Structures are given as C-alpha cells and as structure tokens.
C-alpha positions as CSV (number, residue, x, y, z in Angstrom):
1,X,-39.1,10.7,13.9
2,X,-41.0,13.4,16.3
3,X,-39.2,11.7,19.8
4,X,-35.5,12.3,17.8
5,X,-37.4,16.3,17.5
6,X,-38.2,16.2,21.2
7,X,-34.7,15.2,22.6
8,X,-33.3,18.5,19.9
9,X,-35.4,20.4,20.9
10,X,-34.9,19.8,24.7
11,X,-31.0,19.9,23.6
12,X,-31.3,23.6,22.8
13,X,-33.2,24.7,25.2
14,X,-30.7,23.1,27.6
15,X,-27.7,25.1,26.3
16,X,-29.1,28.3,26.0
17,X,-30.4,28.1,29.5
18,X,-27.2,27.6,30.5
19,X,-25.5,30.4,28.6
20,X,-28.5,33.2,28.4
21,X,-31.2,33.2,30.8
22,X,-35.0,32.3,31.6
23,X,-36.4,34.7,29.0
24,X,-33.5,34.1,26.1
25,X,-35.0,29.9,26.0
26,X,-38.0,31.1,26.2
27,X,-38.4,32.6,23.2
28,X,-36.0,30.3,21.2
29,X,-36.8,27.2,22.5
30,X,-40.6,28.4,20.6
31,X,-38.6,29.4,17.5
32,X,-37.3,26.1,17.1
33,X,-40.6,24.7,17.9
34,X,-42.6,26.1,15.8
35,X,-39.7,25.9,12.5
36,X,-39.8,21.9,13.3
37,X,-44.1,22.0,13.3
38,X,-43.7,24.0,10.4
39,X,-41.4,21.1,9.3
40,X,-43.5,18.3,10.1
41,X,-46.8,20.5,9.6
42,X,-46.3,20.7,5.4
43,X,-44.7,17.0,6.0
44,X,-47.9,15.4,6.4
45,X,-50.1,17.9,4.3
46,X,-47.9,16.7,1.0
47,X,-48.5,13.7,1.8
48,X,-51.9,13.7,2.3
49,X,-51.4,15.5,-0.8
50,X,-50.5,12.8,-2.9
51,X,-52.2,10.8,-1.8
52,X,-55.6,12.6,-3.1
53,X,-54.0,13.1,-6.4
54,X,-56.1,11.8,-9.6
55,X,-54.4,8.9,-11.1
56,X,-56.4,9.5,-14.2
57,X,-55.6,11.8,-17.7
58,X,-57.3,14.6,-19.1
59,X,-57.4,14.4,-22.9
60,X,-59.2,16.7,-24.5
61,X,-61.2,16.2,-28.2
62,X,-63.1,17.3,-31.2
63,X,-65.9,15.5,-31.4
64,X,-68.1,15.8,-35.1
65,X,-71.4,17.6,-33.5
66,X,-74.1,14.4,-34.6
67,X,-71.8,12.5,-32.3
68,X,-71.9,14.6,-29.0
69,X,-75.3,15.3,-29.4
70,X,-76.2,11.4,-29.4
71,X,-74.4,10.9,-26.8
72,X,-75.4,13.9,-24.6
73,X,-79.1,12.3,-25.6
74,X,-77.6,9.0,-24.4
75,X,-76.2,10.2,-21.2
76,X,-79.9,12.3,-20.9
77,X,-81.4,8.5,-20.8
78,X,-78.9,6.7,-18.1
79,X,-79.2,9.5,-16.6
80,X,-75.2,10.0,-16.3
81,X,-73.1,12.6,-17.5
82,X,-71.7,12.8,-21.0
83,X,-68.6,12.4,-19.2
84,X,-69.8,8.8,-17.5
85,X,-71.1,7.9,-20.4
86,X,-68.3,8.2,-22.3
87,X,-66.1,6.5,-20.4
88,X,-68.3,3.7,-20.0
89,X,-68.1,2.8,-24.0
90,X,-64.3,3.0,-24.0
91,X,-64.5,0.0,-20.8
92,X,-67.8,-2.1,-22.6
93,X,-65.6,-1.7,-26.2
94,X,-62.5,-3.1,-24.8
95,X,-64.8,-5.2,-22.1
96,X,-66.6,-6.7,-24.7
97,X,-64.2,-7.9,-27.6
98,X,-60.7,-8.1,-25.6
99,X,-59.4,-11.0,-27.2
100,X,-60.3,-9.3,-30.8
101,X,-57.1,-7.4,-31.6
102,X,-58.2,-4.4,-33.6
103,X,-56.0,-2.7,-36.3
104,X,-53.6,-0.1,-35.8
105,X,-55.0,2.8,-38.3
106,X,-51.7,4.2,-40.9
C-alpha cells in the first residue's frame, strides 16, 4: 500500500515539476505527503483502537443494601474489588452447575 502511494506521489511531483517549476513542486509534494500521512495515520490509529476495544458488557443493577454489604465484605476478605467478587461468584455459579438447567422465571 505504501509503495503504491509513494509511486503516486512521485508521478504527481514529476507532472507538476514539468509544468510549474521547483517551488510549486516542493509545495505540492509537501501538501500531498501531509494528506497521505494524515490518512495513513488515521487508518493505523483506528486499527489500533479497534484492538484495544473492550469485549465486555457494562451492566447496571440495583442491589439490596444487605446483599451489597455482604458482597463488599467478601471482596475485602478476598482482597479484591467488588466487581471482581461479583464476576468470580457469577462464573463459579455456572461452572459448578453447568449440567443443571435452571427454571426460567415467569
């Protein structure tokens, strides 16, 4: 891709140098290089950001006060965050009972 762009820049600069002169050639070459550099930079940055994007869902729930207190205490005992404690407990609930089908609440 960069080889094609450098060839395109060379052709543009050559055509301009034949018609306009050295000063205009340098100006146009700099402008074309800047535009192509910005386009490539934006593409690379976009690809890098796609890889860093989180693959997690954000879920907001309301917990009863007592349940929140108990979870917070357990998290403190396990030296982890409340979020880590909740995730750990949810994952454990699925791994312990993977073959058991839970009834769907009506």
